[in-house]
Structures are given as C-alpha cells and as structure tokens.
C-alpha positions as MATLAB code, in Angstrom:
seq = 'XXXXXXXXXXXXXXXXXXXXXXXXXXXXXXXXXXXXXXXXXXXXXXXXXXXXXXXXXXXXXXXXXXXXXXXXXXXXXXXXXXXXXXXXXXXXXXXXXXXXXXXXXXXXXXXXXXXXXXXXXXXXXXXXXXXXXXXXXXXXXXXXXXXXXXXXXXXXXXXXXXXXXXXXXXXXXXXXXXXXXXXXXXXXXXXXXXXXXXXXXXXXXXXXXXXXXXXXXXXXXXXXXXXXXXXXXXXXXXXXXXXXXXXXXXXXXXXXXXXXXXXXXXXXXXXXXXXXXXXXXXXXXXXXXXXXXXXXXXXXXXXXXXXXXXXXXXXXXXXXX';
ca = [
      99.887   11.348   56.202;
      99.949   10.030   59.769;
      99.602    6.219   59.941;
      96.422    5.225   61.858;
      96.788    2.044   63.888;
      93.669    0.063   64.304;
      92.915   -0.843   67.932;
      92.631   -4.582   68.866;
      89.090   -4.052   70.019;
      86.562   -1.581   68.803;
      84.156   -0.016   71.292;
      81.128    2.118   70.753;
      81.464    4.232   73.823;
      83.951    4.917   76.638;
      82.979    6.739   79.828;
      86.523    7.685   80.810;
      87.619   11.267   81.274;
      88.873   12.550   77.935;
      92.414   13.754   77.002;
      92.090   14.918   73.339;
      95.783   14.520   72.705;
      96.097   10.971   74.073;
      92.957    9.939   72.302;
      93.475   11.731   68.928;
      94.664    8.529   67.184;
      91.636    6.627   68.614;
      89.244    9.306   67.424;
      90.717    9.180   63.904;
      90.644    5.319   63.874;
      87.054    5.201   65.090;
      86.113    7.783   62.509;
      87.687    5.672   59.653;
      86.112    2.431   60.945;
      82.712    4.294   61.169;
      82.814    5.616   57.703;
      83.931    2.310   56.300;
      81.026    0.678   58.149;
      78.620    3.181   56.340;
      80.014    2.632   52.886;
      79.976   -1.148   53.305;
      76.316   -1.009   54.637;
      77.461   -2.695   57.822;
      74.301   -3.175   60.123;
      76.309   -1.694   63.051;
      76.949    1.603   61.080;
      74.359    3.708   62.792;
      75.329    2.547   66.289;
      78.934    3.322   65.508;
      78.107    6.772   64.206;
      76.100    7.617   67.422;
      78.881    6.277   69.622;
      81.489    8.398   67.778;
      79.274   11.484   68.113;
      78.974   10.848   71.834;
      82.721   10.264   72.050;
      83.545   13.535   70.369;
      80.846   15.568   72.230;
      82.183   14.325   75.549;
      85.747   15.179   74.598;
      84.847   18.677   73.559;
      82.685   19.263   76.652;
      85.260   18.034   79.121;
      88.323   19.652   77.463;
      87.094   22.509   75.298;
      90.492   24.337   74.961;
      92.421   21.160   74.261;
      89.939   20.051   71.721;
      90.105   23.376   69.840;
      93.933   23.111   70.086;
      93.806   19.960   67.983;
      92.343   21.942   65.096;
      95.238   24.353   65.186;
      98.208   22.163   66.114;
      97.471   19.578   63.303;
      96.072   21.885   60.584;
      99.251   22.394   58.614;
      98.802   19.402   56.266;
      95.974   17.181   57.659;
      94.558   14.123   56.088;
      90.930   14.029   55.131;
      90.081   12.122   58.350;
      91.757   14.873   60.323;
      89.866   17.512   58.559;
      86.547   15.755   59.127;
      87.358   15.393   62.874;
      88.159   19.172   62.924;
      84.771   19.841   61.344;
      83.094   17.919   64.131;
      85.070   19.778   66.867;
      84.183   23.210   65.393;
      80.549   22.352   64.806;
      80.240   21.151   68.388;
      81.707   24.481   69.648;
      79.968   26.810   67.309;
      76.547   25.140   67.909;
      76.787   25.678   71.686;
      77.835   29.233   71.356;
      75.195   29.860   68.888;
      72.563   28.398   71.217;
      71.522   25.395   69.243;
      69.281   22.863   71.079;
      71.421   19.938   72.312;
      69.727   17.213   70.314;
      70.041   19.274   67.065;
      73.731   19.922   68.014;
      74.356   16.187   68.251;
      72.705   15.592   64.804;
      74.994   18.525   63.453;
      78.049   16.697   64.865;
      76.893   13.479   63.075;
      76.474   15.590   59.811;
      79.958   17.086   60.226;
      81.436   13.577   60.353;
      79.607   12.188   57.386;
      78.850   15.021   54.956;
      82.167   14.440   53.047;
      81.860   10.666   52.992;
      81.831   10.553   49.194;
      85.023   12.585   49.061;
      87.135   10.481   51.369;
      88.546    8.309   48.586;
      89.810   11.199   46.560;
      90.248   14.153   48.940;
      93.986   13.607   49.893;
      94.796   13.301   46.161;
      92.884   16.415   45.266;
      94.621   18.396   48.130;
      98.016   17.225   47.024;
      97.389   18.232   43.352;
      98.548   21.648   42.039;
      96.831   21.213   38.616;
      93.412   22.530   37.615;
      90.576   20.223   38.474;
      89.199   18.023   35.676;
      85.560   17.895   34.751;
      85.253   14.547   36.401;
      86.813   15.858   39.628;
      84.494   18.852   39.647;
      81.572   16.535   39.183;
      82.668   14.438   42.205;
      82.928   17.568   44.314;
      79.406   18.893   43.366;
      77.785   15.581   43.778;
      79.396   14.568   47.048;
      76.417   15.791   49.243;
      73.914   13.559   47.379;
      76.386   10.646   47.273;
      77.065   10.874   50.976;
      73.304   10.927   51.608;
      72.951    7.813   49.425;
      75.584    5.959   51.379;
      74.030    6.891   54.681;
      70.466    5.755   53.657;
      71.743    2.612   52.160;
      73.386    1.906   55.582;
      69.933    2.338   57.291;
      70.751    5.905   58.587;
      67.637    7.983   57.821;
      67.552   10.916   60.263;
      65.832   13.556   58.315;
      67.600   16.585   59.893;
      70.920   14.828   59.371;
      70.192   14.238   55.672;
      68.876   17.824   55.225;
      72.017   19.321   56.863;
      74.291   17.366   54.496;
      72.170   18.216   51.428;
      72.443   21.948   52.247;
      75.851   22.427   53.529;
      77.062   23.965   50.239;
      74.089   26.220   49.646;
      74.579   30.008   50.228;
      72.140   32.500   51.511;
      72.433   34.575   48.269;
      71.282   31.540   46.164;
      74.801   31.018   44.635;
      75.441   27.646   46.259;
      74.694   24.113   45.188;
      72.992   21.660   44.517;
      69.616   23.348   44.770;
      70.453   27.117   44.764;
      68.591   27.635   48.046;
      68.658   31.069   49.613;
      68.000   32.878   52.984;
      65.952   31.102   55.586;
      65.424   27.994   53.392;
      68.892   26.917   54.463;
      69.206   25.406   57.925;
      71.393   27.154   60.457;
      73.077   23.770   61.016;
      74.073   23.620   57.389;
      75.475   27.145   57.665;
      77.521   26.139   60.808;
      78.971   23.055   59.005;
      79.875   25.258   55.996;
      81.646   27.733   58.080;
      83.586   25.094   59.950;
      84.662   23.642   56.572;
      85.592   27.112   55.362;
      87.733   27.891   58.476;
      89.574   24.578   58.223;
      90.230   25.155   54.513;
      91.635   28.698   55.382;
      94.236   27.455   57.856;
      95.224   24.338   55.986;
      97.957   24.104   53.427;
      97.239   22.782   49.985;
      99.604   21.979   47.021;
      98.075   24.792   45.085;
      98.100   27.609   47.789;
      99.624   28.506   51.167;
      97.651   28.357   54.359;
      96.290   31.539   56.032;
      97.609   32.368   59.521;
      94.866   32.321   62.128;
      94.860   36.149   62.424;
      94.120   36.480   58.702;
      91.426   33.813   58.891;
      89.708   35.510   61.816;
      89.699   38.792   59.879;
      88.030   37.047   56.882;
      85.463   35.417   59.129;
      84.657   38.853   60.552;
      83.560   39.970   56.973;
      81.179   36.962   56.550;
      78.160   38.878   58.079;
      77.487   40.103   54.572;
      74.626   37.907   53.669;
      76.338   34.637   53.076;
      75.704   33.527   56.608;
      73.448   34.358   59.475;
      75.499   37.056   61.223;
      75.322   35.235   64.593;
      77.107   32.195   63.192;
      80.377   33.813   62.261;
      80.201   35.840   65.416;
      79.913   32.600   67.378;
      83.013   31.185   65.737;
      84.888   34.315   66.487;
      83.823   34.257   70.116;
      84.967   30.717   70.715;
      88.291   31.319   68.981;
      89.091   34.512   70.704;
      91.956   36.640   69.360;
      94.388   33.866   70.039;
      92.826   30.356   69.985;
      94.200   27.380   71.824;
      97.021   25.661   69.822;
      98.256   28.936   68.308;
     101.987   29.577   68.559;
     102.901   33.083   69.567;
     105.834   35.271   70.368;
     105.600   37.350   73.493;
     106.942   40.867   74.121;
     109.758   39.352   76.167;
     110.657   37.343   73.005;
     109.573   33.959   74.381;
     107.757   31.647   72.037;
     105.001   29.501   73.321;
     101.620   27.882   72.614;
      98.266   29.225   73.702;
      96.746   26.643   75.962;
      93.798   28.403   77.579;
      91.522   31.104   76.322;
      90.925   34.321   78.137;
      88.474   34.523   81.018;
      86.876   37.779   82.147;
      89.983   39.297   83.725;
      92.965   37.293   82.630;
      94.663   35.551   79.736;
      94.818   34.011   77.243;
      97.365   31.787   78.796;
     100.512   30.521   77.188;
     102.971   27.823   77.893;
     106.399   29.222   76.963;
     108.555   26.599   75.207;
     111.450   28.735   73.831;
     113.461   31.389   75.741;
     114.067   34.944   74.537;
     117.297   33.857   72.831;
     115.650   30.879   71.053;
     116.843   28.301   73.559;
     114.472   25.413   74.201;
     113.223   25.259   77.753;
     113.631   21.957   79.458;
     110.203   22.451   81.062;
     107.400   24.859   80.473;
     106.387   28.118   82.021;
     102.807   29.370   82.107;
     102.398   33.002   81.063;
      99.311   35.194   81.672;
      99.362   37.361   78.541;
      97.117   39.975   80.086;
     100.226   41.103   82.134;
     102.351   43.694   80.215;
     105.584   41.765   80.486;
     103.879   38.715   78.759;
     101.648   40.470   76.255;
     101.464   38.705   72.834;
     103.554   40.408   70.210;
     102.679   38.381   67.091;
     101.783   34.924   65.915;
     104.418   32.524   64.920;
     103.967   30.591   61.685;
     106.245   27.510   61.491;
     106.176   25.338   58.428;
     106.799   22.377   60.776;
     105.292   22.381   64.204;
     108.040   21.940   66.837;
     107.853   18.741   68.896;
     105.834   19.199   72.129;
     104.324   16.883   74.702;
     100.743   18.285   74.348;
      99.358   16.243   77.206;
     101.936   17.776   79.576;
     101.406   21.304   78.205;
      97.722   21.043   78.871;
      98.164   19.510   82.262;
      96.826   15.994   81.605;
      98.088   13.102   83.650;
     100.123   10.712   81.685;
];
C-alpha cells in the first residue's frame, strides 16, 4: 500500500486550480483525516466532509479526463482509501451525465466517500485474503451500511438524503439486495449510481482471490446491466463517460506504439493517446500525442501490465510542474 504522508497543516478548502495527479496524495490524506474525524466524533467532521466533497468536485470539474485517469492508473491494487476516492470520482461523473441535480450530486459524492466507513479497518485485509470469508466477516460486510450511518449520526452528520443513499447502496431492483430487500423505484437513483461505481471499481481491481478484468471486459459487462438490476440510464451514463477507451487506459496502436489514453474523443477526433514506447519497445525520451481517429494511429488493443510503467502523469496531461 502507498504510504500517505500527513500534511503539516489541514485545510478544509483550497481555491487553486486542480491537478489531480499532483494532489492525489493530498486527496487521500484529506479523506483519511475526514473519516477518522467522523469515527472519533470530532466536532469538525461535518465541515471536513463538506470541504472534501467540494475539493473533489472541483477537481473533477476542472480536469475530468485526468480525474477519470486516476481510477484506471491506480486500480491494479488500490488501498481502501484509494477505492473510496475512485467511488467519489465515478459518482461525480455518472451523476452529471445522468442529469442529477447539483445539490443531490454533491450529497451523492459525500455518500460515496462515507458509505464504506465501517469497512475501512478490515477492507485491505479482506482484499488480500484468498480464503473463504468467515461468518463474522460476512456479518461485518452486510452490516456496514448501518454501521457507517451510525458513525455519521454520532458525529452530528444527519443529512437524510445522505443516510438514505448509504442505507440503500446494496439494494437491488429485483429485491435480492440487502439490508431491506427493497426493489424498483423504492431505491434511490443515487444509491444505484454508488452501487455501479463500486461494482466497476471491483471489476478492474485485483484481489488475492481473483484477477482483475480489463477495461474492455468490464465495459461489456456494464452494457448487460440494463436487465432490471439498475435503471438503464445509469449504466448507459457510465459507458458514455468512459467511452470505448477511457483516460488512463494503456493501449497498443496499429503502428505498434504503446501509450496511455489522456483525452476522450470529441465529436470528430480522438480519443487521444500519448505514446510512451516506440514500435520496437524502446522507451521514448519524451511523449508524442496521437489522434487515434487517424488510420495510422488507430487503437489495436488494450495493454494489460501487471505493474504500471513509470510515467510523469502531470507532464503527460500537460499540467505545469
């Protein structure tokens, strides 16, 4: 797991322009500090959570492609705090594509960041285990929505929509979910969005007991989810924001170069790739942008490294150092 260094000073909000890669560590640290404030019933917990939501929303709004890239570049073996951050990024993006009203979308972001609060102490251990879950572990998983809600209310966070989203995010439209067995329109769309975000991250994340799906396989599975388990517009919204080749995906081009997708397609061009390896496997000293809508730079296939090659993400995405 990546070591998270605590900043010398904690701030609730920062109005600087966002570079998701430069601020990834700060986002994770702020998330950890916020969740600890909630569990310890710190009187600043609600203010911290609101500040974190604003921080993440601003990052996603100002740099949507780079924010989505975080999910794919760091998804091989993420810590629980990284997974939670990915849920927040995806929920932000899906909510806006789905057309959720802005205030509700902000509450959804808060739910994404806190719904798994009760799992934080055990999640990394569970993900690293290749043995069958014990009854106690299953009970922790099934009770985590209620326990997360209890922690929030004990910290003075009582937003009704927030708590309902968390309570329902493991319900399913066919009534097979938990804890209440709700079905159909009784389930909030926000809860379905959070459930889908969690499901997608689980698909592309490696566990001790199974391999990760590649992004192409995950997209195909999402395309089948309009079968009654979700409102059809929700998985469609995720597919639309991802595109065929989402930011952060490594690909091989028809000219045999390997690069990373940095920008999604617009109406006439793209997606755009920064080539980092030449046709013979040599590492480029710089990077070269390729418009993959051009025949000579079409995408041939995804690349699936077990270890992500080292890259200066800020440079690839054109952020100033």
